[in-house]
C-alpha positions in Angstrom: 97.0 83.1 118.6 96.6 80.4 115.5 94.8 82.5 112.3 92.2 79.3 112.4 91.1 81.0 115.6 90.5 84.2 114.8 87.1 85.9 114.4 86.0 86.8 110.9 86.4 90.6 111.9 89.8 90.4 113.1 90.8 88.1 110.1 89.5 90.5 108.0 91.0 93.5 109.9 94.8 91.6 110.1 94.6 91.4 106.2 93.2 95.1 105.4 95.9 96.5 107.7 98.7 94.9 105.6 96.9 95.8 102.7 96.9 99.1 103.7 100.5 99.2 105.0 101.8 98.3 101.8 99.9 100.9 99.4 100.8 103.4 102.1 104.5 102.0 101.1 103.9 102.3 97.3 102.9 105.7 97.7 105.7 107.0 99.9 108.2 104.3 97.8 109.1 102.9 101.0 110.6 99.0 101.3 109.0 97.9 104.9 105.9 96.1 104.2 107.6 93.9 101.0 109.6 91.3 102.9 109.1 87.6 102.5 107.6 87.4 106.0 105.1 90.0 105.4 104.2 88.0 102.1 103.6 84.7 103.8 101.5 86.1 106.5 98.9 87.7 103.8 99.1 84.8 102.2 98.1 82.8 105.2 95.4 85.4 106.2 94.0 85.3 102.9 94.0 81.4 102.8 91.5 81.6 105.9 89.5 84.1 104.5 89.4 82.2 101.2 88.5 78.7 103.2 85.5 81.0 105.1 84.3 82.6 102.0 84.7 86.0 103.3 84.5 88.9 101.0 88.1 90.6 101.0 90.3 92.9 98.5 93.1 91.5 97.4 96.7 92.2 97.4 98.3 92.7 94.0 102.0 92.5 94.4 103.8 94.2 90.9 107.6 94.3 90.6 109.2 97.8 89.7 112.0 99.3 89.0 114.6 97.9 91.3 113.5 95.0 91.5 111.2 95.9 94.7 108.0 94.5 94.8 105.1 96.4 96.4 101.7 96.1 96.0 98.9 98.0 93.9 95.7 99.7 95.1 93.0 97.2 94.5 90.2 98.8 92.2 86.7 98.2 94.2 
């Protein structure tokens, strides 16, 4: 299904799921949610969220020690 066809609540649910998984990976030092495909999916979802003017907490990517990029918890 195309992102454009998702209902607002599903779009936000998918995006928040990625954000929460990235945060969990950061907390447990895993590398599962840091690949380029995850970032591309998150970026595509975020583009659609912005286009629809929906409220969301962005994923902040940061590079740490060994070059691994992880998301940081967003202050609300």
